[in-house]
C-alpha positions as a Markdown table, in Angstrom:
| # | Residue | x | y | z |
|---|---|---|---|---|
| 1 | Met | 0.0 | 0.0 | 0.0 |
| 2 | Arg | 2.8 | 2.4 | 0.9 |
| 3 | Lys | 4.6 | 1.5 | -2.3 |
| 4 | Ser | 1.5 | 2.2 | -4.3 |
| 5 | Arg | 1.0 | 5.6 | -2.7 |
| 6 | Leu | 4.6 | 6.4 | -3.1 |
| 7 | Trp | 4.5 | 5.5 | -6.8 |
| 8 | Leu | 1.4 | 7.7 | -7.3 |
| 9 | Met | 3.1 | 10.6 | -5.5 |
| 10 | Val | 6.2 | 10.2 | -7.8 |
| 11 | Cys | 4.0 | 10.1 | -10.9 |
| 12 | Trp | 2.1 | 13.2 | -9.8 |
| 13 | Leu | 5.3 | 15.2 | -9.1 |
| 14 | Ile | 6.7 | 14.2 | -12.5 |
| 15 | Gly | 3.5 | 15.3 | -14.1 |
| 16 | Leu | 3.4 | 18.6 | -12.3 |
| 17 | Ser | 7.0 | 19.2 | -13.2 |
| 18 | Ser | 6.3 | 18.5 | -16.9 |
| 19 | Ala | 3.3 | 20.7 | -16.8 |
| 20 | Arg | 5.4 | 23.6 | -15.4 |
| 21 | Val | 8.1 | 23.1 | -17.9 |
| 22 | Gly | 5.5 | 23.0 | -20.7 |
| 23 | Arg | 3.8 | 26.2 | -19.5 |
| 24 | Thr | 7.2 | 28.0 | -19.1 |
| 25 | Tyr | 8.2 | 26.9 | -22.6 |
| 26 | Glu | 4.9 | 28.0 | -24.1 |
| 27 | Ile | 5.3 | 31.5 | -22.5 |
| 28 | Asn | 8.9 | 31.9 | -23.7 |
| 29 | Leu | 8.3 | 30.5 | -27.1 |
| 30 | Leu | 7.2 | 33.3 | -29.5 |
| 31 | Pro | 3.9 | 32.2 | -31.1 |
| 32 | Thr | 3.7 | 32.4 | -34.9 |
| 33 | Phe | 0.7 | 33.6 | -36.8 |
| 34 | Ser | 0.0 | 33.0 | -40.5 |
| 35 | Phe | 0.1 | 35.9 | -42.9 |
| 36 | Glu | -3.8 | 36.0 | -43.1 |
| 37 | Glu | -4.1 | 36.1 | -39.3 |
| 38 | Phe | -2.3 | 39.5 | -38.9 |
| 39 | Tyr | -4.0 | 42.7 | -37.9 |
| 40 | Leu | -2.7 | 45.9 | -39.5 |
| 41 | Ala | -2.7 | 49.1 | -37.3 |
| 42 | Pro | -2.1 | 52.5 | -39.0 |
| 43 | Leu | 0.5 | 54.6 | -37.2 |
| 44 | Arg | 1.4 | 58.2 | -37.7 |
| 45 | Val | 4.8 | 59.2 | -36.5 |
| 46 | His | 5.5 | 62.8 | -35.5 |
| 47 | Leu | 9.0 | 64.2 | -35.1 |
| 48 | Leu | 8.6 | 67.3 | -32.9 |
| 49 | Gln | 10.9 | 70.2 | -33.6 |
| 50 | Ser | 12.0 | 73.4 | -31.8 |
| 51 | Gln | 14.5 | 76.1 | -32.6 |
| 52 | Asp | 14.5 | 77.4 | -29.0 |
| 53 | Val | 13.9 | 74.4 | -26.7 |
| 54 | Ala | 16.5 | 71.7 | -26.9 |
| 55 | Asp | 14.3 | 69.1 | -25.1 |
| 56 | Leu | 11.6 | 69.4 | -27.6 |
| 57 | His | 13.8 | 69.1 | -30.7 |
| 58 | Cys | 13.8 | 65.5 | -31.9 |
| 59 | Arg | 17.1 | 64.3 | -33.4 |
| 60 | Leu | 15.7 | 61.4 | -35.4 |
| 61 | Thr | 15.6 | 61.2 | -39.2 |
| 62 | Glu | 13.2 | 59.4 | -41.5 |
| 63 | Lys | 15.8 | 56.6 | -41.8 |
| 64 | Asp | 15.8 | 56.2 | -38.0 |
| 65 | Val | 12.0 | 56.0 | -37.9 |
| 66 | Leu | 12.0 | 53.2 | -40.5 |
| 67 | Arg | 14.6 | 51.3 | -38.6 |
| 68 | Ile | 12.7 | 51.7 | -35.3 |
| 69 | Leu | 9.3 | 50.7 | -36.8 |
| 70 | Gly | 10.9 | 47.6 | -38.4 |
| 71 | Lys | 12.1 | 46.5 | -35.0 |
| 72 | Val | 8.8 | 47.4 | -33.3 |
| 73 | Asn | 7.1 | 45.1 | -35.8 |
| 74 | Lys | 9.5 | 42.2 | -35.1 |
| 75 | Ile | 8.4 | 42.5 | -31.5 |
| 76 | Trp | 4.7 | 42.6 | -32.2 |
| 77 | Ala | 4.9 | 39.8 | -34.8 |
| 78 | Gln | 4.7 | 37.4 | -31.9 |
| 79 | Ala | 1.1 | 38.7 | -31.4 |
| 80 | Gly | 0.3 | 38.8 | -35.1 |
| 81 | Ile | 0.0 | 42.6 | -35.1 |
| 82 | Gln | 1.7 | 44.9 | -37.7 |
| 83 | Phe | 2.0 | 48.7 | -37.2 |
| 84 | Cys | 1.9 | 50.4 | -40.6 |
| 85 | Leu | 3.3 | 53.8 | -41.3 |
| 86 | Glu | 0.4 | 56.0 | -42.3 |
| 87 | Ser | 2.6 | 59.0 | -42.6 |
| 88 | Leu | 5.7 | 60.7 | -41.1 |
| 89 | Val | 5.2 | 64.3 | -40.0 |
| 90 | Ile | 8.1 | 66.6 | -39.1 |
| 91 | Glu | 6.5 | 69.6 | -37.3 |
| 92 | Glu | 7.2 | 72.4 | -34.9 |
| 93 | Ala | 5.9 | 71.8 | -31.4 |
| 94 | Val | 3.2 | 74.3 | -30.3 |
| 95 | His | 2.8 | 76.1 | -26.9 |
| 96 | Gln | 6.5 | 76.2 | -26.5 |
| 97 | Glu | 6.4 | 79.4 | -24.3 |
| 98 | Glu | 4.1 | 77.6 | -21.8 |
| 99 | Tyr | 6.5 | 74.7 | -21.8 |
| 100 | Lys | 9.5 | 76.9 | -21.0 |
| 101 | Ala | 7.5 | 78.7 | -18.2 |
| 102 | Leu | 7.3 | 75.3 | -16.4 |
| 103 | Asn | 11.1 | 75.5 | -15.8 |
| 104 | Gly | 11.7 | 71.8 | -16.2 |
| 105 | Ser | 8.7 | 70.6 | -14.0 |
| 106 | Val | 6.6 | 69.5 | -16.9 |
| 107 | Pro | 3.6 | 67.3 | -16.0 |
| 108 | Leu | 3.4 | 64.4 | -18.5 |
| 109 | Glu | -0.2 | 65.4 | -19.5 |
| 110 | Phe | 1.2 | 68.7 | -20.7 |
| 111 | His | 2.9 | 67.0 | -23.6 |
| 112 | Leu | -0.5 | 66.7 | -25.2 |
| 113 | Arg | -0.4 | 70.5 | -25.7 |
| 114 | Leu | 2.7 | 70.2 | -27.8 |
| 115 | Arg | 0.7 | 68.6 | -30.7 |
| 116 | Pro | -0.1 | 70.8 | -33.7 |
| 117 | Glu | -3.8 | 70.7 | -34.6 |
| 118 | Ala | -3.2 | 70.1 | -38.3 |
| 119 | Ser | -1.6 | 66.7 | -37.9 |
| 120 | Lys | -4.2 | 65.3 | -35.4 |
| 121 | Ala | -6.4 | 62.6 | -36.9 |
| 122 | Glu | -8.7 | 59.8 | -35.8 |
| 123 | Gly | -8.4 | 56.2 | -37.0 |
| 124 | Met | -4.8 | 55.6 | -36.2 |
| 125 | Phe | -2.2 | 55.5 | -33.4 |
| 126 | His | 0.0 | 58.6 | -33.0 |
| 127 | Val | 3.6 | 58.4 | -31.7 |
| 128 | Tyr | 5.4 | 61.7 | -31.0 |
| 129 | Tyr | 9.2 | 61.8 | -30.6 |
| 130 | Leu | 10.9 | 64.6 | -28.8 |
| 131 | His | 14.4 | 64.8 | -27.4 |
| 132 | Asn | 13.9 | 64.7 | -23.6 |
| 133 | Met | 11.3 | 64.3 | -20.9 |
| 134 | Ser | 11.1 | 62.9 | -17.4 |
| 135 | Val | 10.3 | 59.3 | -18.5 |
| 136 | Asn | 11.4 | 57.2 | -21.5 |
| 137 | Gly | 7.9 | 57.1 | -22.9 |
| 138 | Val | 4.3 | 57.6 | -21.9 |
| 139 | Tyr | 0.9 | 56.5 | -23.3 |
| 140 | Leu | -1.6 | 59.4 | -22.7 |
| 141 | Gln | -4.9 | 57.6 | -23.3 |
| 142 | Ala | -6.1 | 57.6 | -26.9 |
| 143 | Asp | -4.6 | 61.0 | -27.7 |
| 144 | Gly | -1.0 | 60.1 | -28.2 |
| 145 | Ile | 2.2 | 58.2 | -27.3 |
| 146 | Phe | 5.3 | 60.3 | -26.4 |
| 147 | Val | 8.8 | 58.8 | -26.6 |
| 148 | Lys | 12.1 | 60.6 | -26.0 |
| 149 | Asp | 14.9 | 60.0 | -28.5 |
| 150 | Ser | 17.4 | 59.9 | -25.6 |
| 151 | Ala | 15.8 | 56.9 | -23.9 |
| 152 | Arg | 17.9 | 54.6 | -21.8 |
| 153 | Leu | 17.1 | 51.1 | -20.6 |
| 154 | Arg | 18.5 | 48.4 | -18.3 |
| 155 | Glu | 19.8 | 45.6 | -20.5 |
| 156 | Val | 18.6 | 42.0 | -19.9 |
| 157 | Glu | 19.9 | 38.8 | -21.6 |
| 158 | Gly | 18.4 | 38.3 | -25.0 |
| 159 | Gly | 16.7 | 41.8 | -24.9 |
| 160 | Met | 16.3 | 44.4 | -27.7 |
| 161 | Asp | 19.6 | 45.8 | -29.0 |
| 162 | Glu | 18.5 | 49.5 | -28.8 |
| 163 | Pro | 16.1 | 51.4 | -26.6 |
| 164 | Leu | 13.8 | 53.3 | -28.9 |
| 165 | Pro | 12.1 | 50.3 | -30.6 |
| 166 | Arg | 11.5 | 48.7 | -27.3 |
| 167 | Val | 10.1 | 51.8 | -25.6 |
| 168 | Thr | 7.8 | 52.5 | -28.6 |
| 169 | Ala | 6.6 | 48.9 | -28.6 |
| 170 | His | 6.0 | 49.0 | -24.9 |
| 171 | Glu | 3.9 | 52.1 | -25.1 |
| 172 | Leu | 1.9 | 50.6 | -28.0 |
| 173 | Gly | 1.3 | 47.7 | -25.7 |
| 174 | His | -0.5 | 50.1 | -23.3 |
| 175 | Ala | -2.5 | 51.4 | -26.2 |
| 176 | Leu | -3.5 | 47.8 | -26.9 |
| 177 | Gly | -4.7 | 47.3 | -23.3 |
| 178 | Leu | -1.7 | 45.7 | -21.6 |
| 179 | Ser | -0.5 | 46.6 | -18.1 |
| 180 | His | 3.0 | 46.7 | -16.6 |
| 181 | Arg | 4.6 | 43.4 | -15.5 |
| 182 | Gln | 7.4 | 42.6 | -13.1 |
| 183 | Asp | 9.0 | 40.0 | -15.4 |
| 184 | Arg | 12.0 | 41.9 | -16.6 |
| 185 | Val | 12.3 | 40.0 | -19.9 |
| 186 | Asn | 8.7 | 40.9 | -20.7 |
| 187 | Leu | 7.8 | 43.7 | -23.1 |
| 188 | Met | 5.6 | 45.3 | -20.4 |
| 189 | Ala | 8.3 | 45.4 | -17.7 |
| 190 | Ser | 9.3 | 48.9 | -16.8 |
| 191 | Gly | 12.7 | 50.1 | -18.0 |
| 192 | Thr | 14.3 | 47.0 | -19.4 |
| 193 | Thr | 15.2 | 45.8 | -22.9 |
| 194 | Gly | 12.9 | 42.7 | -22.6 |
| 195 | Phe | 10.4 | 42.2 | -25.3 |
| 196 | Ser | 8.5 | 38.8 | -24.8 |
| 197 | Leu | 4.8 | 38.6 | -24.5 |
| 198 | Asn | 2.9 | 35.7 | -22.8 |
| 199 | Asp | -0.2 | 34.0 | -24.2 |
| 200 | Met | -2.6 | 36.1 | -22.1 |
| 201 | Glu | -1.1 | 39.3 | -23.3 |
| 202 | Ile | -1.2 | 38.2 | -26.9 |
| 203 | Glu | -4.8 | 37.3 | -26.6 |
| 204 | Arg | -5.7 | 40.6 | -24.9 |
| 205 | Ala | -3.8 | 42.7 | -27.4 |
| 206 | Arg | -5.4 | 40.9 | -30.4 |
| 207 | Ala | -8.8 | 41.3 | -28.8 |
| 208 | Lys | -8.2 | 45.0 | -28.4 |
| 209 | Ala | -7.0 | 45.3 | -32.0 |
| 210 | Lys | -10.0 | 43.5 | -33.3 |
| 211 | Ser | -12.3 | 45.8 | -31.3 |
| 212 | Leu | -10.9 | 49.0 | -33.0 |
| 213 | Lys | -12.7 | 49.4 | -36.3 |
| 214 | Trp | -9.8 | 51.2 | -37.9 |
| 215 | Ile | -7.4 | 48.3 | -37.3 |
| 216 | Arg | -7.9 | 46.0 | -40.3 |
| 217 | Ser | -7.5 | 42.4 | -41.1 |
| 218 | Val | -5.2 | 41.3 | -44.0 |
| 219 | Ala | -8.3 | 40.4 | -46.1 |
| 220 | Asp | -9.8 | 43.9 | -45.5 |
| 221 | Val | -6.5 | 45.7 | -46.5 |
| 222 | Ala | -6.1 | 43.5 | -49.5 |
| 223 | Gln | -9.6 | 44.3 | -50.7 |
| 224 | Met | -9.0 | 48.0 | -50.2 |
| 225 | Ala | -5.7 | 47.9 | -52.0 |
| 226 | Asn | -7.2 | 46.0 | -55.0 |
| 227 | Glu | -10.1 | 48.4 | -55.2 |
| 228 | Asn | -7.8 | 51.4 | -55.2 |
| 229 | Phe | -5.6 | 49.8 | -57.8 |
| 230 | Leu | -8.5 | 49.1 | -60.2 |
| 231 | Met | -9.8 | 52.7 | -59.7 |
| 232 | Lys | -6.3 | 54.0 | -60.4 |
| 233 | Asn | -5.9 | 55.6 | -57.0 |
| 234 | Val | -2.2 | 55.0 | -57.3 |
| 235 | Arg | -0.9 | 56.6 | -54.1 |
| 236 | Glu | -3.4 | 54.8 | -51.8 |
| 237 | Ala | -3.0 | 51.5 | -53.6 |
| 238 | Lys | 0.8 | 51.7 | -53.4 |
| 239 | Lys | 0.7 | 52.5 | -49.6 |
| 240 | Leu | -1.6 | 49.5 | -48.9 |
| 241 | Tyr | 0.4 | 47.1 | -51.0 |
| 242 | Glu | 3.5 | 48.2 | -49.2 |
| 243 | Trp | 1.8 | 47.4 | -45.9 |
| 244 | Leu | 0.9 | 43.9 | -47.1 |
| 245 | Val | 4.3 | 43.1 | -48.4 |
| 246 | Ala | 5.9 | 44.0 | -45.1 |
| 247 | Ile | 3.9 | 41.4 | -43.2 |
| 248 | Pro | 5.9 | 38.2 | -42.3 |
| 249 | Gly | 5.0 | 35.0 | -44.0 |
| 250 | Glu | 4.0 | 34.0 | -47.5 |
| 251 | Ser | 0.7 | 34.0 | -49.2 |
| 252 | Ala | -1.0 | 34.4 | -52.6 |
| 253 | Val | -2.3 | 37.7 | -51.4 |
| 254 | Lys | 1.3 | 38.8 | -50.7 |
| 255 | Glu | 2.5 | 37.7 | -54.1 |
| 256 | Leu | -0.2 | 39.7 | -55.8 |
| 257 | Ala | 0.7 | 42.7 | -53.7 |
| 258 | Lys | 4.4 | 42.3 | -54.7 |
| 259 | Arg | 3.5 | 42.1 | -58.4 |
| 260 | Arg | 1.2 | 45.1 | -58.4 |
| 261 | Leu | 3.6 | 47.1 | -56.3 |
| 262 | Glu | 6.4 | 46.4 | -58.7 |
| 263 | Met | 4.1 | 47.4 | -61.6 |
| 264 | Leu | 3.3 | 50.7 | -59.9 |
| 265 | Arg | 7.0 | 51.4 | -59.3 |
| 266 | Lys | 7.8 | 50.7 | -62.9 |
| 267 | Gln | 5.2 | 53.2 | -63.9 |
| 268 | Gly | 6.9 | 55.8 | -61.7 |
| 269 | Ala | 4.2 | 55.9 | -59.1 |
């Protein structure tokens, strides 16, 4: 009887250990989504400028933005979400005199006042880069994400190789409904280079993306691209095909997008 109970206990412990290992592996393993399963989220990037206030004058270039966004999308590919550059705006920050009057004690919410009216728009995420502020980045509800181009992070093993893509991806995580975590290798940890997401976070982010009507499925974007192509709305068709081509994975939809994009480029579009 004792031997039977002992054997059952050993089997239970082995099973528990295996289950734990399995769950840990599942969390650490980056899930893969097929091309058709991706959600495409429009993103407008703003590079704030100032001739008088050094902290407001972003040092990034268009080349930097494209590099950063490419790495952001490598992080978010584990959730099947692609952030697509709707436009890049280089613009003078507004209310600079009010900013200077704060003498360095700038509430985070004040940064919303730096946004020029002309570049505000619904139906997309907005990321504003400036040179310096009291935190690396901040998500201010649905109105905007602010990231400083001088961001610094604590390095963790296997983490992102530069701060700005990780900070940007982290703040976009908040925009997709994710909260901070203590796990330092996780994307939602504060101040580290970690970028992993667990299954629950992936599910929550995808559910949030699906709930926002302006975040589109691959099928929707492909249909929009093809309609614009046939109607000879060249600029819009080219932009949408570029979005599709940038998604990881292979598909007949992607191959058609490549062919039509090449056709438009040859036409000088």
